[in-house]
C-alpha positions as CSV (number, residue, x, y, z in Angstrom):
1,M,158.2,121.5,139.3
2,V,161.1,119.3,137.5
3,S,161.2,115.4,138.0
4,M,162.9,113.4,140.4
5,P,165.6,110.9,139.8
6,N,164.6,107.3,139.6
7,H,161.3,108.4,139.1
8,P,160.5,108.8,135.5
9,E,156.5,108.9,136.4
10,T,156.9,112.7,138.1
11,E,157.7,114.2,134.8
12,P,155.1,116.9,134.8
13,K,152.5,116.7,131.9
14,W,149.0,118.9,131.9
15,W,147.3,115.3,131.7
16,K,148.7,113.9,134.7
17,E,147.5,117.4,136.8
18,A,144.5,117.4,135.5
19,T,141.4,117.5,137.5
20,V,138.9,115.3,134.9
21,Y,135.1,116.5,135.1
22,Q,132.8,113.2,133.7
23,I,130.0,114.6,132.2
24,Y,127.0,111.8,131.2
25,P,125.0,114.0,128.2
26,A,121.6,112.4,128.5
27,S,121.6,113.5,132.9
28,F,123.6,116.8,132.9
29,K,121.2,119.5,131.5
30,D,118.4,119.9,129.2
31,S,118.0,123.5,127.5
32,D,115.3,122.5,125.8
33,N,112.6,121.0,128.0
34,D,112.9,117.9,125.5
35,G,113.6,115.6,128.8
36,W,117.0,115.2,127.5
37,G,120.5,116.3,128.3
38,D,122.2,118.3,125.5
39,M,125.2,120.1,124.1
40,K,123.8,123.9,124.8
41,G,122.9,122.3,128.0
42,I,126.4,121.2,128.7
43,Y,127.6,125.0,126.9
44,S,125.3,126.6,130.0
45,K,127.0,124.9,132.7
46,L,130.8,125.2,131.7
47,D,131.5,127.7,134.1
48,Y,130.3,126.1,137.3
49,I,132.5,123.1,136.0
50,K,135.7,125.5,136.1
51,E,135.0,127.2,139.7
52,L,134.5,123.3,141.2
53,G,138.5,123.4,140.1
54,A,138.3,121.4,137.4
55,D,140.8,121.0,134.6
56,A,139.2,119.2,131.5
57,I,135.6,117.9,131.1
58,W,134.9,114.2,129.3
59,I,131.8,113.7,127.9
60,S,130.6,110.3,127.4
61,P,129.5,108.9,124.2
62,F,127.3,112.2,122.2
63,Y,127.4,110.9,118.6
64,D,124.6,109.4,116.5
65,S,122.8,106.1,118.3
66,P,119.9,104.3,118.3
67,Q,120.3,104.4,122.2
68,D,120.3,100.8,122.9
69,D,123.2,101.3,125.9
70,M,123.3,105.1,126.0
71,G,125.2,106.3,123.2
72,Y,127.9,102.9,123.4
73,D,126.2,101.8,120.5
74,I,127.5,104.4,117.7
75,A,125.8,104.8,114.2
76,N,127.8,107.4,113.1
77,Y,130.8,108.3,115.1
78,E,130.8,111.6,112.7
79,K,127.3,113.1,114.2
80,V,126.0,114.3,117.3
81,W,123.0,112.8,118.1
82,P,120.5,115.4,116.8
83,T,118.4,115.2,120.5
84,Y,121.4,116.2,122.0
85,G,121.9,118.8,119.4
86,T,124.1,119.3,116.6
87,N,127.7,119.4,115.4
88,E,128.3,122.9,115.6
89,D,126.6,122.8,119.0
90,C,129.3,120.5,120.2
91,F,132.3,122.6,118.6
92,K,130.8,125.3,120.4
93,V,131.4,123.4,123.8
94,I,134.8,122.7,123.0
95,E,135.5,125.8,121.6
96,K,134.3,127.8,125.3
97,T,135.8,124.6,127.0
98,H,139.7,126.2,125.5
99,K,138.3,129.6,126.5
100,L,137.7,128.7,129.7
101,G,141.4,127.3,130.1
102,M,140.0,123.7,130.2
103,K,141.0,120.6,127.6
104,F,138.1,118.2,126.3
105,I,138.0,114.8,126.1
106,T,135.7,112.7,123.8
107,D,134.9,109.0,124.1
108,L,136.1,106.6,122.0
109,V,133.6,103.2,121.6
110,I,135.8,101.1,119.2
111,N,135.4,98.0,120.2
112,H,132.1,97.8,119.1
113,C,129.2,100.3,116.6
114,S,126.0,99.7,116.6
115,S,124.1,96.9,114.1
116,E,122.8,100.1,112.9
117,H,125.8,101.6,111.7
118,E,126.3,101.6,108.1
119,W,129.9,99.6,108.3
120,F,127.4,96.2,109.9
121,K,124.6,97.1,107.5
122,E,126.9,96.4,104.5
123,S,128.9,93.3,106.5
124,R,125.3,92.1,106.9
125,S,124.2,92.2,103.4
126,S,125.7,89.5,102.2
127,K,128.6,86.4,102.8
128,T,130.7,88.0,100.3
129,N,130.1,91.7,100.8
130,P,134.1,93.3,101.2
131,K,133.1,94.3,105.0
132,R,132.2,91.1,105.6
133,D,135.4,90.4,107.7
134,W,134.8,93.5,109.5
135,F,133.0,91.9,111.7
136,F,132.9,88.4,113.8
137,W,130.7,86.0,111.3
138,R,130.8,82.7,111.8
139,P,128.4,79.5,110.9
140,P,126.3,77.6,113.5
141,K,128.1,75.3,115.2
142,G,125.4,73.0,115.1
143,Y,121.4,72.6,115.9
144,D,120.1,71.5,118.3
145,K,117.2,68.8,118.8
146,N,114.2,71.5,117.5
147,G,116.2,72.7,114.9
148,A,117.8,75.9,116.8
149,P,120.8,76.9,115.4
150,I,124.3,76.7,118.2
151,P,126.3,79.6,119.0
152,P,129.7,78.9,117.6
153,N,131.5,78.6,121.0
154,N,130.2,79.3,125.1
155,W,131.4,82.6,125.3
156,K,129.0,85.0,127.7
157,S,127.7,88.5,126.7
158,Y,128.2,90.9,130.0
159,F,125.3,91.5,129.6
160,G,123.8,88.0,129.9
161,G,123.5,85.1,127.9
162,S,125.5,83.9,124.7
163,A,128.1,86.6,123.0
164,W,126.6,85.7,119.8
165,T,123.4,86.5,117.9
166,F,121.9,84.8,115.0
167,D,121.5,86.9,111.7
168,E,118.4,84.9,109.5
169,K,119.4,86.6,106.3
170,T,122.6,85.1,106.0
171,Q,122.1,82.2,108.6
172,E,125.3,83.2,110.5
173,F,126.2,84.3,113.5
174,Y,127.6,88.0,114.9
175,L,130.0,88.4,118.2
176,R,128.9,90.8,120.5
177,L,130.2,91.0,123.8
178,F,128.0,93.2,125.3
179,A,123.9,94.0,123.7
180,S,122.5,91.7,120.6
181,T,122.8,95.6,118.7
182,Q,126.3,96.5,119.4
183,P,128.8,94.3,116.6
184,D,132.3,93.7,117.6
185,L,134.5,94.7,115.6
186,N,137.0,92.7,113.8
187,W,140.6,94.6,114.2
188,E,142.5,92.0,112.5
189,S,141.0,93.4,109.8
190,E,143.4,96.3,108.5
191,E,141.1,98.3,106.6
192,C,138.9,97.9,109.0
193,R,141.2,99.6,111.5
194,K,141.9,102.6,109.0
195,A,138.8,103.1,109.2
196,I,138.2,103.3,112.7
197,Y,140.8,105.5,113.1
198,E,140.2,107.9,110.9
199,S,136.5,108.4,110.9
200,S,136.3,108.8,115.1
201,V,139.8,109.4,116.1
202,G,140.9,111.6,112.8
203,F,137.5,113.2,112.5
204,W,137.9,114.6,116.5
205,L,141.2,115.4,116.5
206,D,140.8,117.7,113.5
207,H,138.1,119.3,115.2
208,G,140.2,120.1,118.4
209,V,139.7,117.9,120.9
210,D,142.6,117.2,123.6
211,G,142.1,113.6,124.3
212,F,140.1,110.1,124.6
213,R,138.6,108.2,127.1
214,I,139.1,104.8,125.2
215,D,135.9,102.3,126.3
216,V,136.7,98.4,127.1
217,G,140.4,99.2,125.8
218,S,141.5,95.9,126.1
219,L,139.3,93.8,124.1
220,Y,140.2,94.5,120.5
221,S,142.6,91.6,120.0
222,K,140.5,88.3,119.9
223,V,142.1,84.6,120.4
224,P,142.7,83.6,116.7
225,G,139.8,80.9,116.0
226,L,137.4,82.4,118.8
227,P,137.7,78.7,120.8
228,D,135.7,77.8,123.1
229,A,136.6,79.6,127.4
230,P,137.4,77.7,130.4
231,I,134.4,76.3,132.4
232,V,134.3,78.7,135.2
233,D,131.0,79.1,136.4
234,K,129.5,75.1,136.4
235,D,125.8,77.0,136.8
236,S,125.2,77.9,133.4
237,E,126.2,77.1,129.8
238,W,127.8,80.3,129.0
239,Q,131.4,81.4,130.0
240,S,133.5,84.5,130.9
241,S,135.6,85.4,127.8
242,D,138.1,87.1,129.4
243,P,140.6,84.4,129.1
244,L,140.2,84.8,125.1
245,T,139.7,88.6,125.4
246,L,141.0,90.7,127.1
247,N,144.5,91.9,127.1
248,G,144.8,89.7,123.6
249,P,147.4,88.6,121.8
250,R,147.8,92.0,119.3
251,I,146.1,94.4,121.7
252,H,149.7,96.4,122.5
253,E,150.4,96.5,118.6
254,F,146.9,98.1,118.1
255,H,147.3,100.7,120.6
256,Q,150.8,101.5,119.6
257,E,149.3,101.9,116.0
258,M,146.7,104.1,116.9
259,N,148.8,106.5,119.0
260,K,151.3,106.7,116.2
261,F,147.8,107.7,114.1
262,M,147.3,110.3,116.7
263,R,150.4,111.8,116.5
264,D,151.1,112.0,113.0
265,R,147.1,113.2,112.7
266,V,147.8,116.6,115.1
267,K,149.9,119.3,113.2
268,D,149.6,122.2,115.9
269,G,151.8,120.4,118.8
270,R,149.1,119.8,121.6
271,E,149.8,116.5,123.7
272,I,146.6,114.4,123.4
273,M,145.8,112.7,126.6
274,T,144.6,109.1,126.4
275,V,143.2,107.2,128.8
276,G,142.2,103.5,128.7
277,E,139.3,101.6,130.0
278,M,141.2,98.2,130.8
279,Q,139.3,96.4,133.3
280,H,142.1,94.0,134.7
281,A,145.7,93.5,133.9
282,P,148.5,91.8,135.4
283,N,150.7,95.0,136.9
284,E,153.4,93.6,134.0
285,V,150.6,94.3,131.5
286,K,149.5,97.8,132.9
287,K,153.2,98.7,132.2
288,M,153.3,98.0,129.0
289,Y,149.9,99.9,128.3
290,T,151.3,103.4,129.9
291,S,155.1,103.3,129.1
292,A,155.6,106.2,127.8
293,S,158.4,105.2,125.7
294,R,155.9,102.4,124.4
295,H,153.3,105.0,122.8
296,E,150.3,103.0,123.9
297,L,148.4,105.0,126.4
298,G,148.7,108.0,128.7
299,E,147.0,106.1,131.2
300,L,144.3,103.5,132.4
301,F,141.2,102.9,134.8
302,N,141.7,100.0,136.4
303,F,138.4,98.0,138.3
304,S,140.2,96.5,141.1
305,H,138.6,98.9,144.0
306,T,135.4,98.9,142.2
307,D,134.9,95.2,141.9
308,V,135.5,95.3,145.7
309,G,132.7,93.1,147.4
310,T,131.8,91.7,144.4
311,S,131.7,87.8,143.0
312,P,134.2,87.3,139.8
313,L,131.6,84.7,138.3
314,F,129.1,87.1,138.3
315,R,129.1,91.2,139.0
316,Y,125.4,90.9,140.9
317,N,126.6,88.9,143.2
318,L,128.0,90.1,146.2
319,V,130.2,88.7,148.4
320,P,131.6,89.4,152.1
321,A,135.0,92.1,151.6
322,V,136.7,94.1,154.5
323,L,138.3,97.5,154.7
324,K,142.0,95.7,154.0
325,D,140.6,94.5,150.5
326,F,139.4,98.2,149.5
327,K,142.7,99.4,150.8
328,V,144.7,97.1,148.5
329,S,142.9,97.2,145.8
330,L,142.5,100.6,145.6
331,A,146.5,101.0,145.8
332,E,146.4,98.3,142.3
333,L,145.1,101.7,140.5
334,F,149.4,103.6,141.1
335,E,151.1,101.1,142.5
336,Y,152.8,99.9,139.5
337,I,153.8,103.1,138.0
338,N,156.4,104.1,141.1
339,G,159.9,104.2,139.7
340,T,158.8,104.0,136.1
341,D,157.7,106.3,133.0
342,C,154.0,104.8,133.3
343,W,151.1,106.9,134.6
344,S,147.7,105.7,136.0
345,T,144.0,107.3,137.5
346,V,142.3,107.5,140.8
347,Y,138.7,107.7,140.7
348,L,135.6,106.1,142.7
349,E,132.7,106.9,140.8
350,N,131.7,107.0,136.7
351,H,129.0,106.2,134.5
352,D,129.7,102.6,135.4
353,Q,129.6,102.6,138.7
354,P,126.9,103.7,141.7
355,R,127.8,106.6,144.2
356,S,130.6,106.1,146.2
357,I,129.2,107.3,149.4
358,T,126.4,104.4,149.5
359,R,129.0,101.9,148.4
360,F,132.6,103.0,150.3
361,G,131.0,105.6,153.2
362,D,127.7,106.1,155.3
363,D,124.6,107.7,153.4
364,S,122.7,108.3,156.6
365,P,122.0,111.6,156.8
366,K,124.0,112.0,159.9
367,Y,126.8,111.2,158.3
368,R,126.2,111.6,154.0
369,V,128.1,114.9,154.6
370,V,130.7,114.1,157.0
371,S,131.7,110.8,154.9
372,G,132.0,112.2,151.5
373,K,133.9,114.8,152.4
374,M,136.3,112.3,153.8
375,L,136.5,110.4,150.2
376,S,137.2,113.2,148.8
377,V,140.2,113.8,151.1
378,L,140.9,110.4,150.0
379,L,141.1,111.0,146.3
380,T,142.6,114.1,147.2
381,A,145.8,112.8,148.4
382,L,146.3,109.7,145.7
383,T,149.1,109.9,142.9
384,G,147.3,109.7,139.7
385,T,145.0,111.9,137.4
386,L,142.1,112.6,139.5
387,Y,138.4,111.9,137.7
388,I,135.3,113.2,139.7
389,Y,131.8,112.0,138.1
390,Q,128.9,114.7,137.9
391,G,126.9,114.9,141.2
392,Q,129.9,113.0,142.8
393,E,130.8,116.7,144.3
394,L,127.8,116.8,145.4
395,G,127.7,114.1,147.8
396,Q,125.3,112.1,146.0
397,I,123.6,109.0,147.1
398,N,122.3,106.2,145.8
399,F,118.2,106.1,144.9
400,K,116.6,104.5,147.7
401,N,113.7,101.0,147.2
402,W,113.3,101.7,143.4
403,P,111.2,98.6,141.4
404,V,113.6,96.8,139.3
405,E,111.1,97.8,136.8
406,K,112.3,101.0,137.2
407,Y,115.8,100.4,136.2
408,E,116.7,101.6,132.6
409,D,120.4,99.9,132.2
410,V,120.5,97.3,129.7
411,E,123.0,95.6,131.6
412,I,119.9,94.9,134.5
413,R,117.2,94.0,132.1
414,N,118.9,91.6,130.6
415,N,120.4,89.9,133.4
416,F,117.1,90.4,135.4
417,R,115.6,88.5,132.0
418,V,118.2,85.6,131.5
419,I,117.5,85.0,135.7
420,K,114.2,84.8,135.5
421,E,114.2,82.8,132.7
422,E,116.3,80.1,134.2
423,H,115.6,80.3,137.8
424,G,112.7,82.2,138.3
425,E,111.2,85.2,139.8
426,N,111.4,84.2,143.7
427,S,114.6,82.5,143.4
428,V,117.7,82.6,145.5
429,Q,119.6,83.8,142.4
430,M,116.6,86.9,141.9
431,K,117.1,87.8,145.6
432,K,120.5,87.6,145.5
433,F,121.2,89.9,142.1
434,L,117.9,92.3,143.0
435,E,119.9,93.1,146.3
436,A,123.2,93.7,144.6
437,V,121.7,95.8,142.1
438,A,120.5,97.7,144.9
439,L,124.0,98.7,146.2
440,I,125.8,98.8,142.8
441,S,123.9,99.0,139.5
442,R,125.7,101.7,137.2
443,D,121.8,103.1,137.0
444,H,122.4,105.0,140.5
445,A,125.1,107.6,138.4
446,R,122.4,107.8,135.4
447,T,119.6,109.8,137.1
448,P,119.7,113.8,136.2
449,M,121.8,116.2,137.7
450,Q,120.1,117.9,140.6
451,W,120.9,121.3,140.1
452,S,118.3,122.8,142.3
453,G,115.5,121.7,145.1
454,E,112.6,123.1,142.3
455,E,109.6,120.5,141.8
456,P,109.3,118.0,139.8
457,N,113.0,118.2,138.4
458,A,115.8,119.9,140.3
459,G,116.4,122.1,137.7
460,F,117.5,119.6,135.0
461,S,114.5,119.9,133.0
462,G,112.0,122.6,133.1
463,P,109.0,122.0,135.4
464,D,106.6,120.4,132.2
465,A,109.2,118.6,131.1
466,K,109.2,114.2,131.7
467,P,113.1,113.3,132.1
468,W,114.3,110.7,130.0
469,F,114.7,108.6,133.4
470,Y,113.6,109.0,136.9
471,L,115.0,111.7,139.1
472,N,116.5,110.7,142.6
473,E,114.8,111.9,145.3
474,S,117.6,113.0,147.3
475,F,117.6,116.8,145.3
476,R,114.5,117.5,147.9
477,E,117.0,116.6,151.0
478,G,119.5,119.6,149.7
479,I,121.5,117.3,147.5
480,N,121.8,119.8,144.4
481,V,123.6,122.5,143.3
482,E,121.9,126.0,144.1
483,T,121.2,124.9,147.9
484,E,125.2,123.7,148.3
485,E,126.4,126.8,146.9
486,K,124.5,128.7,149.4
487,D,126.1,126.6,152.5
488,P,129.7,127.0,153.4
489,D,129.8,123.4,155.0
490,S,128.2,121.6,152.0
491,V,129.8,118.8,150.0
492,L,129.8,121.1,147.1
493,N,132.1,123.9,148.9
494,F,134.5,121.0,150.2
495,W,135.5,119.5,146.8
496,K,136.4,123.5,146.0
497,K,138.8,123.3,148.8
498,A,139.6,119.7,148.4
499,L,140.6,120.3,144.5
500,K,142.5,123.9,145.5
501,F,144.6,121.8,148.0
502,R,145.9,119.8,145.3
503,K,146.7,122.1,143.2
504,E,148.9,124.0,145.8
505,H,150.6,121.1,146.4
506,K,150.5,118.7,143.5
507,D,154.4,117.8,143.5
508,I,153.4,115.5,146.7
509,A,149.4,114.9,145.6
510,V,149.6,114.4,142.0
511,Y,153.0,113.1,141.7
512,G,154.2,111.7,145.1
513,Y,155.6,107.9,145.1
514,D,156.7,105.3,147.6
515,F,153.2,104.3,148.8
516,E,153.3,102.8,151.7
517,F,150.6,101.3,153.9
518,V,150.6,102.2,157.8
519,D,148.4,99.8,159.7
520,L,147.2,97.4,157.1
521,E,145.4,95.0,158.7
522,N,143.4,98.0,161.1
523,K,140.0,97.3,160.2
524,K,138.8,101.0,160.3
525,L,141.4,103.4,159.6
526,F,142.7,103.7,156.0
527,S,146.6,105.4,156.3
528,F,149.6,105.9,154.1
529,T,152.6,107.6,153.8
530,K,153.9,108.9,150.1
531,K,156.7,111.1,149.8
532,Y,158.1,113.9,147.2
533,G,161.8,115.0,147.3
534,K,162.2,116.3,151.3
535,K,158.6,116.0,152.0
536,T,156.8,112.9,153.4
537,M,152.5,112.7,153.5
538,F,150.7,111.0,155.9
539,T,147.1,110.3,155.3
540,T,145.0,108.6,157.6
541,L,141.0,108.2,157.1
542,N,138.5,107.0,159.9
543,F,136.2,104.6,157.6
544,S,133.4,104.3,160.5
545,S,131.1,106.0,163.0
546,D,132.9,105.3,166.3
547,E,136.2,107.4,167.2
548,V,139.4,105.9,166.1
549,D,143.1,106.1,167.5
550,F,145.9,106.5,165.2
551,E,149.6,106.8,165.8
552,F,152.0,108.8,163.5
553,P,154.6,106.3,161.4
554,N,158.5,107.1,162.2
555,D,157.9,109.3,164.8
556,V,158.4,112.1,162.0
557,S,157.3,115.7,163.6
558,Y,154.2,116.5,160.9
559,S,151.5,119.3,160.9
560,L,148.2,119.1,159.5
561,A,147.9,120.5,156.4
562,F,144.1,119.4,155.1
563,G,140.6,117.7,156.6
564,N,137.3,117.3,156.8
565,Y,136.6,118.4,159.9
566,D,136.2,122.4,160.5
567,E,139.7,123.8,162.0
568,G,138.4,124.9,165.0
569,Q,136.7,121.0,165.6
570,V,140.2,119.5,165.2
571,D,143.3,119.4,167.7
572,A,145.8,118.8,165.4
573,S,147.9,117.2,168.0
574,S,145.2,114.8,168.6
575,K,145.5,111.1,168.0
576,T,141.9,110.4,167.6
577,L,139.9,110.6,164.6
578,K,136.2,111.5,165.0
579,P,133.6,109.6,163.1
580,W,134.8,109.2,159.2
581,E,137.4,112.3,159.7
582,G,140.2,112.3,157.1
583,R,143.1,114.1,157.5
584,I,146.6,114.7,155.7
585,Y,149.5,115.6,157.3
586,I,152.7,116.5,155.5
587,N,156.4,116.8,157.2
588,E,159.1,119.0,154.5
589,S,162.5,117.6,156.1
590,A,165.1,120.6,156.2
């Protein structure tokens, strides 16, 4: 395949064409019956991932950690958390991944580390320690009437409450945009940056990894002086720090420096993939991050579509949304790359999102399977690197009717506590919070992987083990690998077909350009066209349980190439979609 004139984004790269399968190590496969997934468990299931049709694995943080935020609080970048196994176990996973012809991508969590990391312990030891400025230390703004220290500014933690924690020993606060045990690293310190690159990047490049998923990669550069954030939420003492921390003044410089470190470190010619979790950014900033000529990132994750239906002031406050909102925001993932040397991603699920069928499809017994397949058709047809999260290929759905006490996530627990303290357990605010948690909590994605219908642990652990987190009861309803592998009509077997189709038509499926909506205002249909050379793809998807008519655009003659209903059930010339039906048509002009 050759790139198309005027479309530098079509220059072929392995990491553009790859389907990346994300593994959440705690919940993937427990090999030693201690209730936690581990490296040997991952090793044992690599053939399954290969057979699915994935080209790469991305493993969420597996480093040594107190696990206050499921490993996103790292105490040692160069050591595997002992519960997950040894470094040697991890190196064997890397080796087997490569033997199977897949790539290995690891998670890079370097906006913050754990308060148990040696760097922070040193920094905390005294105001004169050489590593003091590796973190953000500030004296109290003052003291309240009870003598309690007041945080240096009004920034809000992403997990609720102030973004500052007071340290009794040195009588100063440290900044932590996430949990109190996740102090933010100060990227203004060159010495600190060099240590980060060497320990978290260089070590793993030396051991053969093929790329990095970069956690909250837009937060490293804070506005100097750390001033108060604008007041946008009048009901809260604490305000979003985004205007002063997101896509900050030196962020591009930092990413270019780290990218150069990677290129200089790799001596065997392999091309390292980087994908940044960049939350939100205007299109021009996304282009700066991912332009090949700028050497920052290969591609990025944007949150526009996963934030649809949630309040910008507080994620766990649902707001009305219609299908058009989802269409427009989903297109924001990739539209900016058109005609540029940039690239992007397409995804619906990850460790921070609920299950996509519950969120965007219909998880009722009647429509779960067909709507899960339809979402697969949607992702197959979109331009960008495709990401699948463990269990998504099974058509996994959210767990149902769990009391808040069963949730594990620090984000849920902290916000529950804050809302309870500020508004009360029976308040309107709490009712809204719990309603949102049931739909969009991260915990829906974090339950143990369902390998079989075996009681009580679905093949994740042996029957006598107690998994670290409750299982989703859906494994009893046929949502498990063993049952679905035997069923030719399962969501799992459909995903295998979808990924095969995407590879066979990678020119227009992966690299297609000039995306255009068809009938954007339609409240039930999501339809679009895109092109590659003389090919045009028309995709139409019914996001409802009704039968819906559609029209072909531009009176062009299209051939049905792929869809989520069996061929025997579909009249290719019919302009009526069945409930939750998705079709991809292709026209190849002479």
